[in-house]
C-alpha positions as CSV (number, residue, x, y, z in Angstrom):
1,M,167.4,306.8,-124.5
2,I,165.1,305.2,-121.9
3,T,161.9,303.8,-123.3
4,R,158.5,305.1,-122.2
5,R,157.7,301.6,-120.9
6,E,160.8,301.7,-118.6
7,M,160.2,305.3,-117.5
8,L,156.6,304.7,-116.6
9,Q,157.0,301.3,-114.9
10,V,155.5,302.5,-111.7
11,S,152.4,303.6,-113.6
12,A,152.1,300.2,-115.2
13,A,152.4,298.5,-111.9
14,T,149.5,300.6,-110.5
15,A,147.3,300.7,-113.6
16,A,144.8,298.2,-112.0
17,I,143.6,300.9,-109.6
18,M,142.4,303.3,-112.3
19,A,138.7,302.2,-111.9
20,G,138.5,302.6,-108.2
21,A,141.2,304.9,-106.9
22,G,139.0,306.5,-104.4
23,S,138.3,303.3,-102.4
24,L,141.9,302.0,-102.5
25,S,143.6,301.9,-99.1
26,R,146.9,303.6,-98.6
27,A,148.5,300.3,-97.5
28,F,147.4,298.6,-100.8
29,A,148.6,301.6,-102.8
30,Q,152.0,301.6,-101.2
31,Q,152.4,297.8,-101.8
32,K,152.5,298.7,-105.5
33,L,155.4,301.0,-104.9
34,T,158.9,300.2,-103.6
35,Q,162.0,302.4,-103.2
36,D,163.8,300.1,-105.6
37,D,161.1,300.6,-108.2
38,L,161.2,304.4,-107.9
39,L,165.0,304.6,-108.1
40,K,165.5,301.8,-110.6
41,F,167.6,303.1,-113.6
42,D,169.7,301.5,-116.2
43,S,172.9,303.5,-116.0
44,H,174.1,305.0,-119.2
45,G,177.1,306.9,-120.5
46,N,179.8,308.7,-118.5
47,V,177.9,311.7,-116.9
48,T,174.9,311.8,-114.6
49,L,173.1,315.1,-113.8
50,L,170.8,315.3,-110.8
51,H,168.5,318.3,-110.7
52,V,166.2,319.8,-108.1
53,T,164.5,323.2,-108.4
54,D,161.8,325.4,-106.9
55,I,161.8,323.7,-103.5
56,H,160.3,326.9,-102.0
57,G,161.4,326.4,-98.4
58,Q,159.8,322.9,-98.0
59,L,162.0,320.7,-95.9
60,M,159.1,318.3,-95.2
61,P,157.0,316.1,-97.5
62,V,153.9,318.0,-98.8
63,Y,150.7,317.7,-100.7
64,F,150.9,319.8,-103.8
65,R,148.2,319.6,-106.5
66,E,149.4,320.2,-110.1
67,P,147.4,322.6,-112.3
68,T,144.1,322.1,-114.0
69,V,144.8,325.0,-116.4
70,N,148.2,325.9,-117.9
71,V,147.5,327.9,-121.0
72,G,150.1,328.0,-123.7
73,V,150.1,330.8,-126.3
74,G,151.9,331.3,-129.6
75,E,154.1,328.4,-130.6
76,A,153.8,326.9,-127.2
77,K,150.0,326.4,-127.5
78,G,149.2,322.7,-126.9
79,Q,152.8,321.8,-126.3
80,P,154.3,320.5,-123.0
81,P,154.2,321.8,-120.4
82,H,150.9,323.4,-121.5
83,V,148.9,320.1,-121.3
84,T,147.2,319.2,-118.1
85,G,144.8,316.7,-116.6
86,A,143.5,313.9,-118.8
87,E,145.3,315.3,-121.8
88,F,148.6,315.1,-119.9
89,L,147.9,311.4,-119.0
90,K,147.1,310.6,-122.6
91,R,150.1,312.5,-124.0
92,F,152.6,310.7,-121.8
93,G,150.9,307.3,-121.6
94,I,150.1,307.4,-117.9
95,A,147.3,305.3,-116.5
96,R,144.6,307.2,-114.6
97,G,144.6,306.5,-110.9
98,S,148.3,305.5,-111.0
99,A,151.1,306.8,-108.8
100,D,152.4,308.9,-111.7
101,A,148.9,310.3,-112.4
102,Y,148.8,311.5,-108.7
103,A,152.3,313.0,-108.8
104,L,152.0,314.7,-112.1
105,T,148.4,315.9,-112.5
106,D,145.3,317.2,-110.8
107,Q,143.2,314.1,-111.7
108,D,141.5,312.4,-108.7
109,F,143.9,314.3,-106.6
110,T,142.2,314.2,-103.2
111,A,141.4,310.4,-103.4
112,L,144.9,309.6,-104.7
113,A,146.5,311.8,-102.1
114,R,144.8,309.8,-99.3
115,N,146.1,306.6,-100.9
116,Y,149.6,307.6,-101.7
117,G,150.4,310.2,-99.1
118,K,152.7,313.1,-99.2
119,I,155.5,313.6,-101.7
120,G,158.9,315.2,-101.2
121,G,161.0,316.0,-98.1
122,L,164.7,316.9,-98.2
123,D,165.5,313.7,-96.2
124,R,164.0,311.6,-99.0
125,C,165.8,313.6,-101.5
126,A,169.1,313.0,-99.6
127,T,168.4,309.2,-99.8
128,V,168.2,309.4,-103.6
129,V,171.2,311.6,-103.9
130,K,173.4,309.3,-101.8
131,Q,172.3,306.2,-103.6
132,V,172.9,307.7,-107.1
133,R,176.2,309.2,-105.9
134,A,177.3,305.8,-104.5
135,E,176.4,304.2,-107.9
136,R,177.9,306.8,-110.2
137,G,180.8,308.2,-108.1
138,D,182.8,310.8,-110.0
139,K,180.4,310.8,-112.9
140,L,177.8,312.8,-111.0
141,L,176.8,316.5,-110.8
142,L,174.0,317.7,-108.4
143,L,172.5,321.1,-109.4
144,D,169.9,323.3,-107.7
145,G,167.8,325.5,-110.0
146,G,166.9,328.1,-107.3
147,D,163.8,329.3,-105.4
148,T,165.2,327.2,-102.6
149,W,165.5,329.6,-99.7
150,Q,161.9,331.0,-99.7
151,G,158.3,329.9,-99.2
152,S,157.9,328.8,-95.6
153,L,157.7,330.2,-92.1
154,G,161.1,328.8,-91.2
155,A,162.8,330.1,-94.4
156,N,161.2,333.6,-93.9
157,A,162.1,333.8,-90.2
158,S,165.7,332.6,-90.7
159,K,166.2,334.6,-93.9
160,G,166.9,331.4,-95.8
161,Q,169.4,329.9,-93.2
162,D,167.3,326.8,-92.5
163,M,167.3,325.9,-96.2
164,A,171.0,326.8,-96.8
165,D,172.1,324.6,-93.9
166,C,170.1,321.6,-94.9
167,M,170.9,321.9,-98.6
168,A,174.6,322.0,-97.7
169,L,174.3,318.4,-96.6
170,L,173.3,317.4,-100.1
171,K,176.6,318.8,-101.3
172,P,175.3,320.4,-104.5
173,D,177.8,321.5,-107.1
174,A,176.1,324.7,-108.0
175,M,172.8,326.7,-107.8
176,T,171.2,329.8,-109.3
177,G,168.4,331.9,-107.9
178,H,165.3,334.1,-107.9
179,W,163.3,334.5,-104.7
180,E,166.6,334.3,-102.9
181,F,167.2,337.9,-104.0
182,T,164.2,339.1,-102.0
183,Y,166.2,338.8,-98.8
184,G,168.2,341.8,-100.1
185,E,171.7,342.2,-101.6
186,D,173.6,342.0,-98.3
187,R,171.9,338.8,-97.1
188,V,172.3,337.1,-100.4
189,K,176.0,337.8,-100.4
190,E,176.3,336.6,-96.8
191,L,174.6,333.3,-97.6
192,V,176.4,332.8,-100.9
193,D,179.8,333.4,-99.2
194,K,179.1,330.5,-96.9
195,L,177.5,328.0,-99.3
196,G,180.5,325.8,-99.9
197,F,179.5,325.5,-103.6
198,S,179.0,327.9,-106.5
199,F,176.2,330.4,-107.0
200,L,176.1,331.1,-110.7
201,A,174.2,333.9,-112.5
202,L,175.6,335.1,-115.8
203,N,172.8,337.6,-116.2
204,V,173.2,339.6,-113.0
205,R,175.3,342.8,-113.2
206,D,176.3,345.7,-111.1
207,T,174.4,348.8,-112.2
208,E,177.3,351.2,-111.5
209,W,180.0,349.5,-113.5
210,N,178.1,346.8,-115.4
211,E,180.3,344.2,-114.0
212,P,179.2,340.6,-113.1
213,V,178.0,340.1,-109.6
214,F,178.3,336.3,-109.7
215,D,180.3,333.8,-111.7
216,A,178.9,333.1,-115.1
217,F,179.9,329.5,-115.2
218,K,182.1,326.9,-113.5
219,M,184.0,324.1,-115.1
220,F,183.8,320.6,-113.7
221,E,185.3,317.3,-114.7
222,R,183.0,314.2,-114.3
223,G,183.6,310.8,-115.9
224,G,186.5,312.2,-117.8
225,V,184.3,314.9,-119.4
226,K,184.9,318.6,-119.0
227,I,181.5,320.1,-118.1
228,A,180.7,323.8,-118.1
229,V,177.7,324.7,-115.9
230,L,176.3,328.2,-116.7
231,G,173.9,329.9,-114.3
232,Q,170.9,332.0,-115.4
233,A,168.9,333.7,-112.6
234,F,165.3,334.8,-113.1
235,P,165.6,337.6,-115.6
236,Y,162.6,339.7,-114.4
237,T,163.5,339.7,-110.6
238,P,163.4,343.5,-110.3
239,V,160.0,343.7,-112.0
240,A,158.2,340.7,-110.5
241,N,159.7,341.4,-107.0
242,P,160.7,344.7,-105.3
243,R,163.4,346.6,-107.1
244,W,164.3,348.4,-103.8
245,M,165.6,345.2,-102.3
246,I,168.3,344.8,-105.0
247,P,168.9,348.4,-106.2
248,K,172.4,347.9,-107.3
249,W,171.8,344.8,-109.5
250,S,170.4,344.5,-113.0
251,F,169.0,341.4,-114.6
252,G,167.6,340.3,-117.9
253,I,167.5,337.4,-120.3
254,R,170.7,338.7,-121.9
255,E,170.6,336.2,-124.8
256,E,173.8,337.6,-126.3
257,E,175.6,337.1,-123.0
258,V,174.4,333.5,-122.9
259,R,175.8,333.0,-126.3
260,T,179.1,334.6,-125.4
261,Q,179.5,332.5,-122.2
262,V,178.7,329.3,-124.2
263,E,181.4,330.1,-126.7
264,K,183.8,331.0,-123.9
265,A,183.2,327.7,-122.2
266,R,183.7,325.7,-125.4
267,K,187.0,327.5,-126.0
268,A,188.0,326.7,-122.5
269,G,187.6,323.0,-123.4
270,A,184.0,322.2,-122.3
271,Q,182.8,319.0,-123.9
272,L,179.4,319.3,-122.3
273,V,177.6,322.7,-121.7
274,V,174.7,322.8,-119.2
275,L,172.5,325.8,-118.5
276,L,171.2,325.8,-115.0
277,S,168.3,328.1,-115.6
278,H,165.5,329.9,-113.8
279,N,164.1,331.5,-116.9
280,G,160.9,329.5,-117.1
281,F,160.1,326.7,-119.6
282,D,158.9,328.7,-122.6
283,V,161.8,331.2,-122.3
284,D,164.2,328.3,-122.3
285,R,162.5,326.6,-125.2
286,K,163.0,329.8,-127.3
287,L,166.6,330.3,-126.0
288,A,167.5,326.7,-126.9
289,A,166.3,327.4,-130.5
290,R,168.4,330.6,-130.8
291,V,171.7,329.8,-129.0
292,E,173.8,327.0,-130.3
293,G,176.1,324.9,-128.2
294,I,173.9,324.2,-125.1
295,D,173.6,320.5,-124.6
296,V,171.2,320.6,-121.6
297,I,169.0,323.2,-120.1
298,L,167.8,322.3,-116.6
299,T,164.8,324.6,-116.5
300,G,163.0,326.1,-113.5
301,H,160.7,328.9,-112.3
302,T,157.5,327.8,-113.9
303,H,157.2,324.6,-111.7
304,D,156.6,322.3,-114.6
305,A,157.1,318.6,-114.0
306,L,157.6,316.5,-117.2
307,P,158.3,312.8,-117.3
308,E,160.3,313.1,-120.6
309,A,163.1,315.3,-121.8
310,I,162.0,317.8,-124.5
311,K,164.4,318.1,-127.3
312,V,164.8,321.5,-129.1
313,G,167.4,321.1,-131.9
314,N,170.4,319.5,-130.1
315,T,169.4,320.8,-126.7
316,L,167.6,318.7,-124.0
317,L,165.2,320.5,-121.7
318,I,164.6,319.0,-118.3
319,A,161.7,320.2,-116.1
320,S,161.9,318.9,-112.5
321,G,158.7,320.2,-110.9
322,S,158.6,322.0,-107.6
323,H,158.2,321.9,-103.8
324,G,160.7,319.0,-103.5
325,K,158.3,316.5,-105.1
326,F,160.8,315.3,-107.7
327,I,164.4,314.9,-108.5
328,S,165.5,314.5,-112.1
329,R,168.2,312.0,-113.2
330,L,169.7,312.5,-116.6
331,D,172.5,310.1,-117.8
332,L,174.5,311.2,-120.8
333,D,176.9,309.5,-123.1
334,V,179.4,312.3,-124.1
335,Q,181.9,311.5,-126.7
336,G,184.1,313.8,-128.7
337,G,182.4,316.9,-127.3
338,A,178.9,315.8,-128.3
339,V,176.0,314.0,-126.6
340,K,175.7,310.6,-128.3
341,G,172.8,309.3,-126.2
342,F,170.9,309.8,-123.0
343,R,168.5,308.2,-120.5
344,Y,166.1,310.3,-118.3
345,K,163.9,309.7,-115.3
346,L,161.8,312.1,-113.3
347,I,161.7,310.5,-109.8
348,P,158.7,311.3,-107.6
349,L,159.8,311.2,-103.9
350,F,156.9,309.3,-102.4
351,A,157.5,310.0,-98.7
352,D,155.9,306.8,-97.4
353,V,158.0,304.7,-99.8
354,I,161.5,306.3,-99.8
355,K,163.4,305.8,-96.5
356,P,164.4,309.1,-95.0
357,D,168.1,309.8,-94.6
358,A,168.9,309.9,-90.9
359,E,171.5,312.7,-91.2
360,M,169.2,315.0,-93.1
361,S,166.2,314.2,-90.9
362,A,168.2,315.3,-87.9
363,A,169.2,318.5,-89.6
364,I,165.6,319.2,-90.6
365,E,164.4,318.7,-87.0
366,K,167.0,321.1,-85.7
367,A,166.1,323.7,-88.4
368,R,162.4,323.5,-87.5
369,A,162.8,323.4,-83.7
370,P,162.7,327.1,-83.1
371,Y,159.3,327.3,-84.9
372,A,157.9,323.9,-84.1
373,K,155.0,325.0,-81.8
374,D,153.9,327.8,-84.2
375,L,154.1,325.4,-87.2
376,A,151.9,322.8,-85.6
377,R,149.3,325.2,-84.1
378,V,145.8,324.5,-85.6
379,V,143.8,327.5,-86.7
380,G,140.8,325.9,-88.3
381,Q,139.6,323.1,-90.4
382,A,139.4,322.6,-94.2
383,D,136.1,321.3,-95.6
384,S,137.3,321.4,-99.2
385,L,140.6,321.0,-101.0
386,L,142.8,324.1,-100.7
387,Y,145.3,324.5,-103.5
388,R,147.1,327.2,-105.5
389,R,148.7,326.4,-108.8
390,G,146.9,327.2,-112.1
391,N,146.7,330.2,-114.4
392,F,143.7,331.5,-112.5
393,N,142.2,331.5,-109.0
394,G,142.9,328.4,-106.8
395,T,140.9,327.8,-103.7
396,F,143.7,328.8,-101.4
397,D,143.9,332.1,-103.3
398,D,140.2,332.5,-102.9
399,L,140.6,331.9,-99.1
400,I,143.2,334.6,-99.0
401,C,141.0,337.0,-101.0
402,A,138.0,336.3,-98.7
403,A,140.2,337.2,-95.7
404,L,141.4,340.4,-97.3
405,L,137.8,341.5,-98.2
406,K,136.5,340.9,-94.6
407,E,139.5,341.9,-92.5
408,R,140.2,345.0,-94.5
409,D,136.6,345.9,-95.2
410,A,137.2,346.1,-99.0
411,E,135.0,345.7,-102.1
412,I,137.7,344.0,-104.2
413,A,140.8,342.0,-103.2
414,L,143.9,341.4,-105.3
415,S,146.3,338.5,-104.4
416,P,149.4,337.7,-106.4
417,G,149.6,334.9,-108.9
418,F,152.4,333.0,-107.2
419,R,153.0,329.4,-108.2
420,W,154.3,328.3,-104.8
421,G,152.2,327.2,-101.9
422,T,151.2,323.7,-100.7
423,S,147.8,322.1,-100.7
424,V,145.5,321.1,-97.8
425,L,143.2,318.1,-98.1
426,P,139.5,318.2,-97.2
427,G,138.9,317.2,-93.6
428,S,142.4,318.3,-92.5
429,P,143.4,320.9,-89.9
430,I,144.6,324.2,-91.3
431,T,147.8,325.0,-89.4
432,V,149.9,328.1,-89.1
433,E,152.4,326.2,-91.3
434,D,149.8,325.8,-94.1
435,I,149.0,329.5,-94.0
436,H,152.7,330.5,-94.2
437,N,153.4,328.0,-97.0
438,A,151.0,330.2,-99.1
439,T,152.1,333.6,-97.8
440,A,155.7,333.6,-96.5
441,I,157.5,336.5,-98.2
442,T,159.6,339.5,-97.0
443,Y,157.1,342.1,-98.2
444,P,153.8,340.8,-96.8
445,Q,152.0,344.0,-95.9
446,V,148.3,344.2,-96.8
447,Y,147.4,347.6,-98.3
448,R,144.0,349.2,-98.5
449,Q,143.5,351.9,-101.1
450,P,141.1,353.3,-103.6
451,M,141.5,352.3,-107.3
452,T,139.4,353.3,-110.2
453,G,137.7,350.8,-112.4
454,Q,140.0,351.9,-115.2
455,R,143.1,351.3,-113.1
456,L,141.8,347.8,-112.2
457,K,141.5,347.0,-115.9
458,E,145.0,348.3,-116.5
459,V,146.4,346.0,-113.7
460,L,144.6,342.9,-115.2
461,E,145.7,343.7,-118.7
462,D,149.3,344.2,-117.6
463,V,149.5,340.9,-115.7
464,A,147.7,339.1,-118.5
465,D,150.4,340.3,-121.0
466,N,153.1,339.1,-118.6
467,L,151.6,335.7,-118.8
468,F,150.0,335.4,-122.3
469,N,152.3,337.4,-124.5
470,P,153.0,335.2,-127.5
471,D,156.7,336.0,-127.3
472,P,158.1,334.0,-124.4
473,Y,160.8,336.7,-123.8
474,Y,158.1,339.0,-122.6
475,Q,156.6,336.5,-120.2
476,Q,157.4,336.6,-116.5
477,G,156.3,333.1,-115.6
478,G,153.7,333.6,-112.9
479,D,150.0,333.3,-113.0
480,M,147.1,335.8,-113.2
481,V,146.5,338.1,-110.2
482,R,143.8,336.5,-108.1
483,C,140.7,338.6,-107.6
484,G,138.1,338.6,-104.8
485,G,134.8,340.4,-105.3
486,L,135.6,340.9,-109.0
487,G,134.6,338.8,-112.0
488,Y,135.8,339.3,-115.6
489,S,136.3,337.6,-119.0
490,I,139.6,337.1,-120.6
491,D,140.5,336.3,-124.2
492,V,144.1,335.1,-124.0
493,S,144.5,335.3,-127.8
494,K,144.0,339.1,-127.9
495,P,146.8,341.7,-127.7
496,I,147.5,343.8,-124.6
497,G,144.7,346.2,-123.8
498,S,142.1,344.0,-125.4
499,R,142.1,340.8,-123.3
500,I,140.0,341.8,-120.4
501,S,136.2,342.5,-120.6
502,G,133.0,342.1,-118.7
503,M,134.4,343.3,-115.4
504,T,131.8,342.9,-112.7
505,L,131.5,343.8,-109.0
506,L,130.3,340.4,-107.7
507,K,128.6,341.8,-104.6
508,T,126.1,343.9,-106.7
509,G,126.3,342.2,-110.1
510,Q,126.9,345.6,-111.6
511,P,129.6,346.3,-114.3
512,I,132.8,347.9,-113.0
513,D,132.6,351.7,-113.7
514,P,135.9,352.9,-115.1
515,A,135.5,356.3,-113.4
516,R,134.4,355.1,-110.0
517,E,136.9,354.5,-107.2
518,Y,136.6,351.1,-105.4
519,T,138.1,350.1,-102.1
520,V,140.8,347.5,-102.9
521,A,142.9,345.4,-100.5
522,G,145.9,343.5,-101.6
523,W,149.4,342.3,-100.6
524,A,152.9,341.7,-102.0
525,S,153.2,345.2,-103.4
526,V,156.6,345.9,-104.9
527,N,156.4,349.5,-103.8
528,E,158.8,350.4,-101.0
529,G,157.1,351.7,-97.8
530,T,153.8,349.9,-98.2
531,Q,151.9,350.0,-94.9
532,G,149.6,347.3,-93.4
533,P,149.5,344.2,-91.4
534,P,151.3,341.0,-92.6
535,V,149.0,338.9,-94.8
536,W,149.4,335.8,-92.7
537,D,147.9,337.5,-89.6
538,L,144.8,338.4,-91.5
539,V,144.4,335.0,-93.0
540,E,144.9,333.3,-89.6
541,R,142.3,335.7,-88.0
542,Y,139.8,334.9,-90.8
543,V,140.2,331.1,-90.6
544,A,140.0,331.2,-86.8
545,A,136.7,333.1,-87.0
546,E,135.3,330.8,-89.7
547,K,136.5,327.7,-87.8
548,T,135.6,325.5,-90.8
549,V,136.5,326.7,-94.3
550,R,134.8,325.5,-97.5
551,V,135.9,327.1,-100.7
552,T,134.2,326.1,-104.0
553,P,136.0,326.4,-107.3
554,N,135.9,329.9,-108.7
555,T,133.7,330.5,-111.7
556,S,133.9,334.3,-111.9
557,V,136.6,334.3,-114.5
558,K,135.5,333.3,-118.0
559,I,138.4,332.2,-120.3
560,T,138.4,332.1,-124.1
561,G,141.0,332.0,-126.8
562,A,143.0,329.2,-125.2
């Protein structure tokens, strides 16, 4: 197993900047990083797994701030990934102000972002994949955890084609999905048929005959080892996303089916069993404790980035972050049908350090060409950091809520607790691309409707239970619905129906009246036939009118019980 010292060598190299990160020039910061350092790895064993997940339509390098708040409940309380900020740095021995601190936490984010630049980019990912593939040859499997085809203007406009085309150049061996399904059954099948590699989802069934829609697993041989890769799509897709887009498919965690497929793979000769999962970390932690025979779970959906493998019994959990910021490398020594040892590294793809792959860069330029003018068009200016990611309102969410309140003449705004969406630094232009990076979905209509105070409380209680239910199998993995014009208190330790209190209409400071109807604007309704303009049009109009946008951190939500 790789030592913490080896794994955090980049942090050690940059520890000297911790006292003065804000004044360090980018050139000096980059001198501390080299491509060789980022990719350095002492090869181990006879199998290498490379894992990417939750890229969310991002072909280019991005700024993406990790969460300040990631509350864990029940047995997960205080356990990774539910540690953030300074606690995260202490837990994993990372120096404040270091490259790893920037990549993995919210600490000193703006200053460090100016020093180290953007992270990610599929062309940087391609460089890493090709180098490791050249090193390891037939020992390597590349696996994609899904949420790949959605989350940007280009992905939305091409119905995932831009991402599918560029990902094909990486030559993955398999993928699974979640937001992919929001393009509808026909489009998903069309893209899957042309992938050139396996789309695996053991938990998706036809509702008429209860038959599998996709393959449950595929057997590979790497380094002389028979490897079964099982796919697990997001279990709550028809709940978290519109049911009417996939009316003939059913989902679910299907723990017993996972167990059956693991046993089937072992009987077929699998010496290594890998679950390529989009369950979310806490669901996978519980699953690992209950289903024997899974050697590795490559987890996704909840966007967690952890610099160490987490071991549950005999199962390794790997969390590879999101938005193309990281690629995980896991080397395994497999002997006699068991993992005898491993080494792991979460590789941050610093865009100014890793040389872009020319073939992939050309493909990205081609994919973006039809939308290039729109993507680059400047709408306004950011005077504060705009970010999403965190259990409660981020500043980009508050910007969207402000746009809904004004443009739809509403008293209260509701914006979904999505975990995807890139960040915009203070002093930077806000482009059409930035707005779509936070709003690009296939059901973007902004509704305006009356809702009673009682109904608003029910909505908040329901979403809170999806997030803070102590049983991970009842969690859906997103974050709290973002509210504009509405303040409240939440005790995450309480049961459903008792978490939300102190609801206040911010404009008047008056308590929310359960019987009164309020004018509410929102978007991303799962109801078919929702009417209204696309959310990105309203946000663009609002930002253009404001010209310069400054959003201070939201203090209208009071959190206890964490």
